[in-house]
Backbone as CSV, one residue per row, in Angstrom:
resi,resn,N_x,N_y,N_z,CA_x,CA_y,CA_z,C_x,C_y,C_z
1,UNK,0.823,-1.204,0.000,0.000,0.000,0.000,0.859,1.258,0.000
2,UNK,1.997,1.179,0.699,2.892,2.335,0.746,3.412,2.671,-0.639
3,UNK,3.749,1.621,-1.416,4.263,1.828,-2.767,3.203,2.462,-3.662
4,UNK,1.959,2.004,-3.520,0.862,2.554,-4.323,0.616,4.017,-3.977
5,UNK,0.636,4.335,-2.681,0.460,5.726,-2.257,1.588,6.606,-2.782
6,UNK,2.805,6.065,-2.728,3.959,6.827,-3.228,3.841,7.070,-4.731
7,UNK,3.365,6.045,-5.459,3.186,6.185,-6.905,2.127,7.238,-7.220
8,UNK,1.011,7.204,-6.516,-0.053,8.198,-6.730,0.455,9.600,-6.433
9,UNK,1.256,9.709,-5.368,1.796,11.012,-4.986,2.721,11.559,-6.070
10,UNK,3.576,10.662,-6.609,4.503,11.081,-7.663,3.769,11.474,-8.938
11,UNK,2.704,10.715,-9.283,1.923,11.036,-10.475,1.234,12.391,-10.308
12,UNK,0.686,12.623,-9.135,0.006,13.893,-8.874,0.986,15.056,-8.927
13,UNK,2.203,14.822,-8.450,3.216,15.890,-8.431,3.779,16.154,-9.824
14,UNK,4.012,15.072,-10.615,4.723,15.220,-11.895,3.807,14.979,-13.099
15,UNK,2.491,15.199,-12.949,1.579,14.864,-14.033,1.857,15.663,-15.302
16,UNK,2.367,16.868,-15.169,2.665,17.677,-16.358,3.850,17.099,-17.132
17,UNK,4.876,16.634,-16.397,6.021,16.016,-17.056,5.616,14.708,-17.738
18,UNK,4.774,13.938,-17.069,4.296,12.681,-17.648,3.452,12.942,-18.898
19,UNK,2.713,14.029,-18.888,1.896,14.392,-20.050,2.777,14.747,-21.248
20,UNK,3.928,15.352,-20.969,4.843,15.737,-22.047,5.415,14.509,-22.756
21,UNK,5.759,13.473,-21.962,6.370,12.283,-22.571,5.324,11.291,-23.093
22,UNK,4.041,11.549,-22.830,2.996,10.624,-23.250,2.975,10.380,-24.761
23,UNK,3.103,11.422,-25.615,3.120,11.151,-27.074,4.250,10.212,-27.482
24,UNK,5.433,10.372,-26.866,6.544,9.479,-27.178,6.275,8.050,-26.763
25,UNK,5.683,7.886,-25.577,5.340,6.542,-25.091,4.321,5.884,-26.023
26,UNK,3.310,6.643,-26.429,2.283,6.107,-27.332,2.904,5.719,-28.669
27,UNK,3.808,6.572,-29.175,4.451,6.280,-30.471,5.192,4.948,-30.436
28,UNK,6.056,4.771,-29.404,6.832,3.534,-29.323,5.941,2.325,-29.048
29,UNK,4.886,2.520,-28.258,3.981,1.403,-27.962,3.245,0.942,-29.213
30,UNK,2.801,1.904,-30.035,1.997,1.559,-31.210,2.861,1.074,-32.367
31,UNK,3.975,1.785,-32.638,4.746,1.502,-33.844,5.969,0.613,-33.620
32,UNK,6.406,0.438,-32.366,7.597,-0.378,-32.098,7.271,-1.670,-31.352
33,UNK,6.552,-1.558,-30.243,6.252,-2.741,-29.443,5.004,-3.471,-29.924
34,UNK,3.999,-2.720,-30.368,2.763,-3.337,-30.830,2.960,-4.334,-31.966
35,UNK,3.691,-3.949,-33.026,3.866,-4.878,-34.161,4.736,-6.090,-33.853
36,UNK,5.330,-6.157,-32.660,6.228,-7.275,-32.366,5.503,-8.620,-32.333
37,UNK,4.188,-8.600,-32.169,3.459,-9.876,-32.191,3.588,-10.539,-33.567
38,UNK,3.965,-9.732,-34.579,4.147,-10.270,-35.926,5.293,-11.266,-36.029
39,UNK,6.145,-11.325,-34.984,7.223,-12.316,-34.964,6.654,-13.733,-35.061
40,UNK,5.422,-13.901,-34.584,4.779,-15.220,-34.632,4.698,-15.756,-36.056
41,UNK,4.678,-14.857,-37.039,4.591,-15.292,-38.437,5.757,-16.196,-38.813
42,UNK,6.910,-15.994,-38.163,8.087,-16.798,-38.490,7.894,-18.259,-38.111
43,UNK,6.949,-18.542,-37.220,6.719,-19.910,-36.744,5.380,-20.465,-37.253
44,UNK,4.791,-19.773,-38.232,3.509,-20.197,-38.778,3.538,-20.170,-40.301
45,UNK,2.584,-20.876,-40.916,2.334,-20.717,-42.346,1.272,-19.644,-42.494
46,UNK,1.729,-18.414,-42.628,0.812,-17.279,-42.582,-0.147,-17.289,-43.767
47,UNK,-1.420,-17.096,-43.445,-2.468,-16.992,-44.445,-3.214,-15.684,-44.204
48,UNK,-3.278,-14.855,-45.227,-3.874,-13.529,-45.075,-5.316,-13.613,-44.588
49,UNK,-6.079,-14.563,-45.110,-7.492,-14.665,-44.740,-7.676,-15.110,-43.291
50,UNK,-6.728,-15.908,-42.763,-6.831,-16.399,-41.386,-6.166,-15.466,-40.374
51,UNK,-5.250,-14.621,-40.848,-4.557,-13.721,-39.932,-3.422,-14.424,-39.203
52,UNK,-2.698,-13.652,-38.385,-1.537,-14.199,-37.669,-1.975,-15.269,-36.679
53,UNK,-3.027,-14.993,-35.900,-3.426,-15.926,-34.842,-4.095,-17.172,-35.408
54,UNK,-4.778,-17.052,-36.534,-5.487,-18.198,-37.088,-4.644,-19.099,-37.962
55,UNK,-3.473,-18.637,-38.392,-2.614,-19.447,-39.264,-2.017,-20.622,-38.493
56,UNK,-1.794,-21.763,-39.157,-1.284,-22.948,-38.461,0.189,-22.826,-38.066
57,UNK,0.536,-23.433,-36.917,1.917,-23.445,-36.449,2.733,-24.446,-37.270
58,UNK,3.972,-24.059,-37.573,4.880,-24.980,-38.284,6.238,-25.071,-37.585
59,UNK,6.384,-24.435,-36.441,7.628,-24.508,-35.686,8.791,-23.847,-36.401
60,UNK,9.892,-24.570,-36.533,11.127,-24.020,-37.123,11.253,-24.336,-38.607
61,UNK,10.148,-24.638,-39.260,10.181,-25.023,-40.677,10.876,-23.980,-41.546
62,UNK,10.533,-22.708,-41.366,11.072,-21.649,-42.226,12.548,-21.382,-41.924
63,UNK,12.968,-21.564,-40.680,14.382,-21.402,-40.338,15.216,-22.518,-40.984
64,UNK,14.683,-23.728,-40.962,15.374,-24.849,-41.618,15.463,-24.618,-43.121
65,UNK,14.390,-24.073,-43.685,14.373,-23.775,-45.123,15.429,-22.727,-45.463
66,UNK,15.600,-21.746,-44.576,16.618,-20.710,-44.791,18.022,-21.322,-44.770
67,UNK,18.316,-22.126,-43.754,19.651,-22.711,-43.620,19.951,-23.666,-44.775
68,UNK,18.936,-24.372,-45.257,19.134,-25.330,-46.333,19.077,-24.700,-47.720
69,UNK,18.760,-23.414,-47.775,18.674,-22.726,-49.061,20.046,-22.638,-49.733
70,UNK,20.056,-22.724,-51.055,21.317,-22.631,-51.803,21.914,-21.230,-51.702
71,UNK,21.095,-20.255,-51.295,21.565,-18.878,-51.199,22.085,-18.527,-49.803
72,UNK,21.923,-19.432,-48.829,22.246,-19.096,-47.442,23.711,-18.693,-47.278
73,UNK,24.623,-19.478,-47.819,26.054,-19.160,-47.698,26.393,-17.816,-48.307
74,UNK,25.805,-17.538,-49.485,26.058,-16.255,-50.138,25.501,-15.095,-49.325
75,UNK,24.314,-15.276,-48.742,23.707,-14.210,-47.943,24.547,-13.887,-46.722
76,UNK,24.993,-14.930,-46.012,25.818,-14.720,-44.814,27.129,-14.032,-45.184
77,UNK,27.785,-14.535,-46.206,29.072,-13.967,-46.632,28.925,-12.505,-47.045
78,UNK,27.977,-12.223,-47.921,27.816,-10.856,-48.418,27.411,-9.884,-47.315
79,UNK,26.497,-10.318,-46.445,26.024,-9.430,-45.373,27.149,-9.098,-44.410
80,UNK,27.918,-10.107,-44.005,29.009,-9.863,-43.062,30.119,-9.037,-43.698
81,UNK,30.507,-9.358,-44.924,31.593,-8.612,-45.577,31.212,-7.147,-45.781
82,UNK,29.985,-6.911,-46.240,29.552,-5.530,-46.457,29.454,-4.779,-45.131
83,UNK,28.974,-5.451,-44.088,28.856,-4.819,-42.767,30.224,-4.481,-42.196
84,UNK,31.165,-5.414,-42.305,32.505,-5.199,-41.752,33.229,-4.083,-42.498
85,UNK,33.153,-4.099,-43.838,33.803,-3.037,-44.610,33.201,-1.678,-44.293
86,UNK,31.888,-1.649,-44.154,31.226,-0.381,-43.825,31.656,0.120,-42.453
87,UNK,31.760,-0.787,-41.482,32.173,-0.398,-40.132,33.623,0.083,-40.121
88,UNK,34.504,-0.621,-40.840,35.929,-0.272,-40.849,36.183,1.106,-41.443
89,UNK,35.341,1.526,-42.389,35.540,2.819,-43.024,34.662,3.919,-42.424
90,UNK,33.393,3.605,-42.175,32.460,4.654,-41.743,32.618,5.031,-40.277
91,UNK,33.244,4.168,-39.464,33.383,4.500,-38.046,34.583,5.403,-37.754
92,UNK,35.796,5.107,-38.222,36.940,5.953,-37.856,37.007,7.299,-38.573
93,UNK,36.459,7.385,-39.792,36.579,8.636,-40.561,35.885,9.812,-39.874
94,UNK,34.672,9.670,-39.320,34.075,10.800,-38.578,34.917,11.233,-37.379
95,UNK,35.584,10.284,-36.724,36.455,10.631,-35.589,37.623,11.471,-36.088
96,UNK,38.248,11.012,-37.180,39.381,11.752,-37.745,38.954,13.148,-38.193
97,UNK,37.768,13.247,-38.787,37.275,14.546,-39.241,37.040,15.483,-38.066
98,UNK,36.467,14.965,-36.980,36.231,15.791,-35.788,37.562,16.272,-35.189
99,UNK,38.563,15.408,-35.185,39.875,15.800,-34.663,40.511,16.871,-35.541
100,UNK,40.349,16.753,-36.843,40.888,17.767,-37.755,40.171,19.104,-37.578
101,UNK,38.849,19.049,-37.418,38.091,20.289,-37.187,38.566,20.992,-35.923
102,UNK,38.911,20.206,-34.914,39.364,20.780,-33.649,40.685,21.533,-33.798
103,UNK,41.464,21.166,-34.821,42.764,21.811,-35.029,42.663,23.067,-35.886
104,UNK,41.496,23.300,-36.504,41.321,24.499,-37.328,41.038,25.693,-36.428
105,UNK,41.873,26.669,-36.473,41.733,27.836,-35.593,40.867,28.934,-36.207
106,UNK,40.785,28.945,-37.542,39.939,29.932,-38.213,38.480,29.491,-38.093
107,UNK,37.702,30.169,-37.270,36.333,29.758,-36.976,35.431,29.803,-38.207
108,UNK,35.646,30.784,-39.095,34.817,30.885,-40.288,35.038,29.679,-41.200
109,UNK,36.298,29.329,-41.404,36.603,28.166,-42.237,36.128,26.878,-41.571
110,UNK,36.206,26.821,-40.247,35.747,25.645,-39.514,34.248,25.430,-39.717
111,UNK,33.469,26.518,-39.604,32.016,26.423,-39.807,31.698,26.022,-41.251
112,UNK,32.449,26.583,-42.189,32.233,26.239,-43.598,32.501,24.759,-43.844
113,UNK,33.598,24.248,-43.287,33.947,22.834,-43.459,32.893,21.930,-42.829
114,UNK,32.416,22.315,-41.647,31.371,21.532,-40.988,30.096,21.495,-41.826
115,UNK,29.671,22.652,-42.301,28.441,22.732,-43.088,28.557,21.920,-44.372
116,UNK,29.706,22.053,-45.052,29.922,21.316,-46.302,29.897,19.807,-46.067
117,UNK,30.402,19.373,-44.908,30.426,17.938,-44.589,29.048,17.431,-44.167
118,UNK,28.232,18.286,-43.542,26.905,17.867,-43.083,25.900,17.743,-44.231
119,UNK,26.043,18.584,-45.261,25.018,18.684,-46.309,24.690,17.360,-47.001
120,UNK,25.681,16.521,-47.348,25.321,15.265,-48.047,24.351,14.384,-47.280
121,UNK,24.317,14.518,-45.946,23.396,13.705,-45.144,21.941,13.959,-45.532
122,UNK,21.655,15.165,-45.991,20.278,15.539,-46.311,19.923,15.250,-47.772
123,UNK,20.864,14.676,-48.504,20.598,14.294,-49.891,19.973,12.906,-49.908
124,UNK,18.927,12.727,-50.676,18.240,11.438,-50.762,19.178,10.358,-51.301
125,UNK,18.986,9.142,-50.797,19.780,8.007,-51.280,19.568,7.807,-52.777
126,UNK,18.356,8.045,-53.231,18.055,7.918,-54.665,18.915,8.880,-55.475
127,UNK,19.057,10.109,-54.976,19.862,11.111,-55.665,21.338,10.719,-55.645
128,UNK,21.818,10.217,-54.499,23.213,9.808,-54.381,23.540,8.709,-55.390
129,UNK,22.683,7.701,-55.474,22.916,6.608,-56.425,22.835,7.130,-57.856
130,UNK,21.903,8.051,-58.112,21.811,8.652,-59.438,23.076,9.406,-59.816
131,UNK,23.642,10.147,-58.868,24.901,10.866,-59.116,26.018,9.883,-59.424
132,UNK,26.080,8.796,-58.635,27.101,7.761,-58.870,26.992,7.194,-60.279
133,UNK,25.767,6.875,-60.693,25.576,6.287,-62.017,25.951,7.264,-63.124
134,UNK,25.687,8.555,-62.909,26.069,9.559,-63.912,27.586,9.715,-63.980
135,UNK,28.235,9.730,-62.817,29.693,9.903,-62.794,30.416,8.707,-63.393
136,UNK,29.855,7.502,-63.184,30.528,6.278,-63.625,29.925,5.691,-64.899
137,UNK,29.076,6.457,-65.554,28.468,5.968,-66.787,29.537,5.639,-67.816
138,UNK,29.372,4.501,-68.490,30.351,4.109,-69.520,30.235,4.975,-70.762
139,UNK,29.164,5.756,-70.815,28.939,6.631,-71.973,28.918,8.086,-71.528
140,UNK,30.089,8.641,-71.288,30.199,10.062,-70.977,30.280,10.415,-69.518
141,UNK,30.427,9.440,-68.621,30.586,9.746,-67.206,31.883,10.488,-66.935
142,UNK,31.848,11.455,-66.002,33.028,12.289,-65.738,34.211,11.431,-65.281
143,UNK,33.975,10.561,-64.304,35.066,9.726,-63.795,35.544,8.764,-64.881
144,UNK,34.623,8.244,-65.667,34.993,7.338,-66.759,35.878,8.040,-67.773
145,UNK,35.567,9.296,-68.078,36.371,10.056,-69.037,37.759,10.342,-68.478
146,UNK,37.834,10.662,-67.192,39.147,10.911,-66.571,39.996,9.649,-66.605
147,UNK,39.380,8.502,-66.267,40.123,7.241,-66.299,40.533,6.876,-67.724
148,UNK,39.688,7.224,-68.691,40.019,6.936,-70.098,41.259,7.698,-70.535
149,UNK,41.424,8.896,-69.966,42.614,9.689,-70.294,43.897,9.004,-69.834
150,UNK,43.761,8.122,-68.835,44.921,7.382,-68.333,44.973,5.959,-68.898
151,UNK,44.199,5.721,-69.926,44.260,4.434,-70.611,43.350,3.356,-70.072
152,UNK,42.427,3.713,-69.146,41.499,2.726,-68.599,40.256,2.669,-69.489
153,UNK,39.948,1.480,-69.988,38.806,1.319,-70.894,37.497,1.569,-70.148
154,UNK,36.527,2.208,-70.805,35.223,2.462,-70.169,34.543,1.145,-69.754
155,UNK,33.947,1.154,-68.578,33.263,-0.027,-68.047,31.946,0.395,-67.418
156,UNK,31.029,-0.526,-67.356,29.793,-0.314,-66.603,30.040,-0.849,-65.196
157,UNK,30.477,0.031,-64.297,30.901,-0.403,-62.970,29.761,-0.982,-62.152
158,UNK,28.540,-0.605,-62.456,27.401,-1.132,-61.711,27.040,-2.565,-62.129
159,UNK,27.732,-3.071,-63.137,27.559,-4.463,-63.525,28.740,-5.329,-63.109
160,UNK,29.697,-4.730,-62.395,30.876,-5.465,-61.952,30.700,-5.888,-60.496
161,UNK,30.654,-7.189,-60.197,30.472,-7.640,-58.806,31.543,-7.097,-57.860
162,UNK,32.785,-6.995,-58.333,33.866,-6.520,-57.476,33.793,-5.047,-57.153
163,UNK,33.011,-4.292,-57.910,32.926,-2.845,-57.683,31.781,-2.478,-56.755
164,UNK,30.894,-3.416,-56.453,29.698,-3.066,-55.678,30.042,-2.565,-54.286
165,UNK,30.834,-3.336,-53.528,31.116,-2.947,-52.138,31.879,-1.625,-52.053
166,UNK,32.949,-1.399,-52.857,33.604,-0.087,-52.796,32.664,1.077,-53.104
167,UNK,31.779,0.892,-54.083,30.840,1.961,-54.424,29.839,2.188,-53.295
168,UNK,29.324,1.103,-52.726,28.342,1.213,-51.641,28.961,1.876,-50.417
169,UNK,30.103,1.368,-49.987,30.751,1.880,-48.772,31.259,3.301,-48.992
170,UNK,31.906,3.546,-50.125,32.465,4.870,-50.398,31.410,5.954,-50.444
171,UNK,30.298,5.684,-51.134,29.228,6.685,-51.204,28.584,6.884,-49.841
172,UNK,28.491,5.808,-49.034,27.925,5.929,-47.695,28.796,6.758,-46.774
173,UNK,30.104,6.567,-46.865,31.035,7.357,-46.044,30.940,8.822,-46.422
174,UNK,30.925,9.122,-47.730,30.820,10.517,-48.171,29.537,11.166,-47.677
175,UNK,28.451,10.408,-47.681,27.158,10.980,-47.321,26.999,11.188,-45.825
176,UNK,27.644,10.357,-44.985,27.338,10.369,-43.555,28.482,10.780,-42.629
177,UNK,29.733,10.894,-43.148,30.836,11.129,-42.205,30.709,12.476,-41.490
178,UNK,30.219,13.492,-42.172,30.056,14.798,-41.530,28.996,14.766,-40.456
179,UNK,27.864,14.141,-40.755,26.772,14.050,-39.787,27.186,13.216,-38.580
180,UNK,27.876,12.098,-38.826,28.301,11.221,-37.733,29.380,11.842,-36.855
181,UNK,30.040,12.874,-37.365,31.106,13.515,-36.578,30.557,14.495,-35.543
182,UNK,29.258,14.819,-35.612,28.687,15.828,-34.727,28.900,15.467,-33.264
183,UNK,28.644,14.209,-32.905,28.745,13.813,-31.499,30.191,13.853,-31.017
184,UNK,31.150,13.589,-31.917,32.565,13.658,-31.531,33.009,15.116,-31.375
185,UNK,32.499,15.979,-32.248,32.798,17.417,-32.120,32.272,17.926,-30.786
186,UNK,31.067,17.499,-30.409,30.493,17.912,-29.129,31.320,17.381,-27.956
187,UNK,31.783,16.131,-28.060,32.595,15.550,-26.982,33.919,16.284,-26.836
188,UNK,34.522,16.641,-27.963,35.800,17.366,-27.920,35.616,18.758,-27.338
189,UNK,34.509,19.412,-27.690,34.269,20.773,-27.181,34.050,20.780,-25.674
190,UNK,33.703,19.626,-25.094,33.482,19.548,-23.653,34.743,19.284,-22.841
191,UNK,35.875,19.118,-23.515,37.137,18.875,-22.802,37.612,20.163,-22.139
192,UNK,38.075,20.068,-20.919,38.562,21.232,-20.167,39.788,21.820,-20.861
193,UNK,39.691,23.093,-21.269,40.790,23.738,-21.991,42.024,23.939,-21.118
194,UNK,41.846,23.931,-19.819,42.999,24.080,-18.931,43.975,22.919,-19.068
195,UNK,43.464,21.753,-19.468,44.334,20.601,-19.683,45.294,20.868,-20.843
196,UNK,44.780,21.485,-21.903,45.634,21.826,-23.052,46.652,22.896,-22.667
197,UNK,46.207,23.879,-21.885,47.112,24.948,-21.463,48.231,24.406,-20.583
198,UNK,47.890,23.500,-19.684,48.909,22.896,-18.818,49.898,22.072,-19.628
199,UNK,49.371,21.349,-20.617,50.236,20.536,-21.469,51.173,21.412,-22.296
200,UNK,50.661,22.575,-22.761,51.495,23.497,-23.543,52.632,24.061,-22.687
201,UNK,52.331,24.351,-21.414,53.371,24.845,-20.510,54.459,23.801,-20.280
202,UNK,54.079,22.528,-20.369,55.048,21.443,-20.193,55.782,21.112,-21.485
203,UNK,55.476,21.859,-22.553,56.188,21.669,-23.812,55.546,20.665,-24.754
204,UNK,54.306,20.266,-24.507,53.635,19.293,-25.368,53.229,19.941,-26.687
205,UNK,53.451,19.217,-27.768,53.029,19.681,-29.084,51.619,19.215,-29.404
206,UNK,51.173,19.478,-30.636,49.806,19.123,-31.029,49.598,17.609,-30.988
207,UNK,50.598,16.863,-31.437,50.456,15.416,-31.451,50.351,14.854,-30.034
208,UNK,51.182,15.367,-29.125,51.139,14.910,-27.731,49.788,15.248,-27.086
209,UNK,49.248,16.433,-27.393,47.938,16.820,-26.857,46.844,15.899,-27.387
210,UNK,46.962,15.555,-28.676,45.974,14.682,-29.285,45.984,13.294,-28.642
211,UNK,47.187,12.745,-28.477,47.333,11.377,-27.975,47.025,11.279,-26.486
212,UNK,47.458,12.265,-25.703,47.371,12.161,-24.244,46.176,12.894,-23.623
213,UNK,45.513,13.775,-24.401,44.375,14.521,-23.840,43.091,14.270,-24.629
214,UNK,43.120,14.595,-25.926,41.888,14.539,-26.719,41.335,13.120,-26.842
215,UNK,42.153,12.200,-27.317,41.671,10.830,-27.524,41.236,10.146,-26.219
216,UNK,42.034,10.230,-25.133,41.549,9.620,-23.876,40.246,10.247,-23.367
217,UNK,40.066,11.556,-23.607,38.861,12.234,-23.119,37.600,11.794,-23.861
218,UNK,37.739,11.497,-25.164,36.557,11.096,-25.939,36.484,9.576,-26.100
219,UNK,37.411,8.847,-25.473,37.425,7.381,-25.598,36.108,6.733,-25.161
220,UNK,35.501,7.137,-24.027,34.207,6.525,-23.651,33.130,6.714,-24.714
221,UNK,33.088,7.900,-25.326,32.116,8.147,-26.395,32.384,7.242,-27.589
222,UNK,33.652,7.106,-27.957,34.024,6.241,-29.084,33.615,4.797,-28.819
223,UNK,33.879,4.315,-27.612,33.574,2.921,-27.269,32.073,2.666,-27.299
224,UNK,31.297,3.578,-26.705,29.842,3.404,-26.679,29.261,3.383,-28.099
225,UNK,29.724,4.292,-28.950,29.209,4.327,-30.319,29.677,3.116,-31.121
226,UNK,30.878,2.613,-30.824,31.348,1.409,-31.501,30.477,0.212,-31.143
227,UNK,30.112,0.102,-29.866,29.228,-0.993,-29.440,27.888,-0.900,-30.161
228,UNK,27.320,0.310,-30.216,26.027,0.490,-30.876,26.125,0.183,-32.372
229,UNK,27.231,0.582,-32.990,27.416,0.300,-34.415,27.553,-1.187,-34.680
230,UNK,28.258,-1.888,-33.793,28.420,-3.330,-33.961,27.095,-4.055,-33.754
231,UNK,26.276,-3.556,-32.824,24.969,-4.154,-32.612,24.014,-3.927,-33.759
232,UNK,24.375,-3.014,-34.649,23.517,-2.704,-35.797,24.177,-3.111,-37.114
233,UNK,25.207,-3.966,-37.006,26.023,-4.296,-38.167,25.220,-4.889,-39.322
234,UNK,24.360,-5.848,-39.026,23.678,-6.580,-40.091,22.400,-5.907,-40.564
235,UNK,22.049,-4.770,-39.950,20.838,-4.053,-40.361,21.152,-3.097,-41.507
236,UNK,21.642,-3.656,-42.591,21.948,-2.846,-43.767,20.650,-2.590,-44.517
237,UNK,20.351,-1.336,-44.738,19.109,-0.998,-45.411,19.058,-1.543,-46.835
238,UNK,17.936,-2.144,-47.192,17.815,-2.733,-48.524,17.592,-1.683,-49.605
239,UNK,17.172,-0.463,-49.206,16.803,0.540,-50.204,17.973,0.870,-51.139
240,UNK,19.116,1.194,-50.543,20.273,1.590,-51.353,20.814,0.413,-52.145
241,UNK,20.820,-0.775,-51.530,21.324,-1.958,-52.226,20.460,-2.248,-53.449
242,UNK,19.135,-2.165,-53.293,18.232,-2.434,-54.411,18.427,-1.420,-55.534
243,UNK,18.701,-0.166,-55.155,18.945,0.858,-56.172,20.238,0.612,-56.934
244,UNK,21.198,-0.061,-56.289,22.522,-0.229,-56.892,22.725,-1.586,-57.561
245,UNK,22.049,-2.624,-57.056,22.398,-3.948,-57.566,21.519,-4.370,-58.730
246,UNK,21.933,-5.444,-59.379,21.159,-6.084,-60.445,21.584,-7.544,-60.495
247,UNK,21.022,-8.299,-61.406,21.307,-9.739,-61.456,22.782,-10.035,-61.684
248,UNK,23.506,-9.106,-62.308,24.929,-9.329,-62.572,25.779,-9.219,-61.312
249,UNK,25.269,-8.539,-60.269,26.064,-8.326,-59.050,25.492,-9.062,-57.844
250,UNK,24.570,-9.989,-58.051,24.010,-10.748,-56.929,25.086,-11.463,-56.123
251,UNK,26.150,-11.885,-56.776,27.178,-12.673,-56.092,27.835,-11.910,-54.960
252,UNK,27.849,-10.576,-55.019,28.445,-9.765,-53.949,27.444,-8.821,-53.297
253,UNK,26.303,-8.585,-53.937,25.366,-7.568,-53.446,24.150,-8.134,-52.727
254,UNK,23.843,-9.403,-52.946,22.635,-9.971,-52.339,22.860,-10.210,-50.848
255,UNK,22.044,-9.570,-49.998,22.183,-9.677,-48.540,20.843,-10.072,-47.932
256,UNK,20.817,-10.239,-46.616,19.606,-10.697,-45.943,18.416,-9.788,-46.224
257,UNK,18.616,-8.475,-46.128,17.488,-7.552,-46.273,16.915,-7.569,-47.688
258,UNK,17.756,-7.726,-48.710,17.234,-7.800,-50.080,16.533,-9.136,-50.314
259,UNK,17.040,-10.180,-49.660,16.403,-11.498,-49.759,15.013,-11.470,-49.127
260,UNK,14.909,-10.783,-47.985,13.604,-10.607,-47.334,12.654,-9.828,-48.251
261,UNK,13.167,-8.804,-48.892,12.350,-7.998,-49.807,11.814,-8.851,-50.958
262,UNK,12.679,-9.653,-51.560,12.244,-10.467,-52.703,11.262,-11.553,-52.275
263,UNK,11.588,-12.232,-51.173,10.737,-13.333,-50.728,9.428,-12.834,-50.113
264,UNK,9.525,-11.793,-49.287,8.350,-11.336,-48.561,7.407,-10.493,-49.376
265,UNK,7.932,-9.504,-50.103,7.071,-8.570,-50.821,6.793,-9.014,-52.258
266,UNK,7.834,-9.463,-52.963,7.649,-9.831,-54.363,7.015,-11.212,-54.526
267,UNK,7.440,-12.174,-53.677,6.911,-13.542,-53.789,5.820,-13.847,-52.774
268,UNK,5.511,-12.890,-51.899,4.438,-13.035,-50.897,4.656,-14.202,-49.953
269,UNK,5.923,-14.554,-49.671,6.230,-15.602,-48.687,6.497,-14.929,-47.342
270,UNK,5.434,-14.452,-46.716,5.552,-13.604,-45.545,6.175,-14.328,-44.354
271,UNK,5.820,-15.554,-44.131,6.357,-16.301,-42.992,7.855,-16.543,-43.145
272,UNK,8.257,-16.917,-44.361,9.682,-17.166,-44.603,10.480,-15.872,-44.442
273,UNK,9.954,-14.758,-44.960,10.634,-13.470,-44.830,10.740,-13.054,-43.371
274,UNK,9.678,-13.334,-42.583,9.713,-13.019,-41.151,10.779,-13.843,-40.441
275,UNK,10.939,-15.093,-40.837,11.955,-15.953,-40.237,13.359,-15.439,-40.552
276,UNK,13.570,-15.004,-41.784,14.880,-14.458,-42.173,15.171,-13.190,-41.381
277,UNK,14.178,-12.308,-41.277,14.362,-11.073,-40.520,14.627,-11.328,-39.048
278,UNK,13.929,-12.303,-38.465,14.132,-12.634,-37.050,15.515,-13.215,-36.819
279,UNK,15.958,-14.090,-37.713,17.308,-14.656,-37.596,18.360,-13.551,-37.669
280,UNK,18.150,-12.606,-38.555,19.063,-11.471,-38.692,19.115,-10.658,-37.403
281,UNK,17.963,-10.415,-36.793,17.899,-9.640,-35.552,18.568,-10.380,-34.395
282,UNK,18.388,-11.694,-34.334,19.004,-12.482,-33.260,20.523,-12.440,-33.359
283,UNK,21.041,-12.508,-34.577,22.501,-12.409,-34.767,22.993,-11.042,-34.307
284,UNK,22.227,-9.994,-34.616,22.590,-8.640,-34.169,22.641,-8.546,-32.653
285,UNK,21.682,-9.178,-31.979,21.654,-9.151,-30.518,22.880,-9.838,-29.943
286,UNK,23.261,-10.977,-30.530,24.449,-11.708,-30.058,25.704,-10.856,-30.236
287,UNK,25.815,-10.192,-31.386,26.982,-9.329,-31.635,27.009,-8.174,-30.642
288,UNK,25.846,-7.570,-30.381,25.759,-6.451,-29.430,26.182,-6.887,-28.032
289,UNK,25.658,-8.005,-27.559,25.989,-8.488,-26.211,27.468,-8.846,-26.109
290,UNK,28.008,-9.454,-27.149,29.434,-9.810,-27.145,30.309,-8.564,-27.114
291,UNK,29.968,-7.570,-27.952,30.746,-6.326,-27.988,30.655,-5.588,-26.658
292,UNK,29.466,-5.557,-26.066,29.283,-4.876,-24.786,30.066,-5.578,-23.676
293,UNK,30.018,-6.907,-23.649,30.747,-7.687,-22.639,32.254,-7.481,-22.778
294,UNK,32.747,-7.521,-24.018,34.183,-7.339,-24.260,34.643,-5.950,-23.850
295,UNK,33.858,-4.931,-24.215,34.218,-3.557,-23.859,34.222,-3.355,-22.348
296,UNK,33.266,-3.959,-21.662,33.188,-3.819,-20.207,34.385,-4.463,-19.523
297,UNK,34.807,-5.617,-20.051,35.952,-6.309,-19.468,37.261,-5.578,-19.735
298,UNK,37.395,-4.984,-20.908,38.663,-4.387,-21.323,38.795,-2.924,-20.902
299,UNK,37.679,-2.186,-20.862,37.779,-0.739,-20.645,36.894,-0.215,-19.514
300,UNK,36.067,-1.052,-18.927,35.095,-0.629,-17.905,34.065,0.353,-18.443
301,UNK,33.946,0.429,-19.763,32.933,1.277,-20.393,31.981,0.378,-21.161
302,UNK,30.678,0.526,-20.906,29.704,-0.319,-21.585,28.344,0.364,-21.567
303,UNK,27.423,-0.185,-22.338,26.066,0.362,-22.378,25.294,-0.034,-21.140
304,UNK,25.489,-1.299,-20.695,24.785,-1.798,-19.525,25.665,-2.824,-18.824
């Protein structure tokens, strides 16, 4: 009874604050937690007329079908390779950019560089892929013409399996490195300037300040974001991949999310697509927990 009275008292005292967060709670309840019952489709033979609850149970049938599929090895390989390459390039570059911005003393040029780096984030993925195709067109593309001047024969790079990952990762880094650097710029700006002044009095140069002050100060932020990025490794959006790939590049471009798109939406195999998506999410959870556990053991910094 004491707990109930305390709860009523807190609600009466903070009802305005609770009212403010109510729209957010409703949003997540309706659009994030509510649809989770759809996971049941992965264990059923879903029939539209019967609905999720009325469809018959089939257990792990769709998971077995996924593992036994001739495409399973290719999906795992392509998804992991693309995720790892994206992480290796897209994670450190925003950190390096934030560190470089911190060394620019001209504030006007610093703001200009920041703005120029942020702008690509607001460009649609469709536009980015369109720009890539125009630049690399075998018939008059700017980059193709420059390479031709050096004796490289014109090619349709979007039909080359080996070119898919560099194009995907490179365009993604260009589009997002400025936006992703915002949190590192904020972390660097929060460092006590007296530490730099003390280091300068001791004769430390820019490199010594970077290694012994800046990087250790933002290390917790770097570790936390690395854990979150690793936990989201396999959630590669299918939109950009679908815009870039074709039947000629399936060997390197076909990943779990595109497979779900083809099976679930194009072939109407909703239960099988749900099973693939659930398996993908479970792998992400394992990677997240492993990364968090490792970081906690090695650095005492973790999400939980």
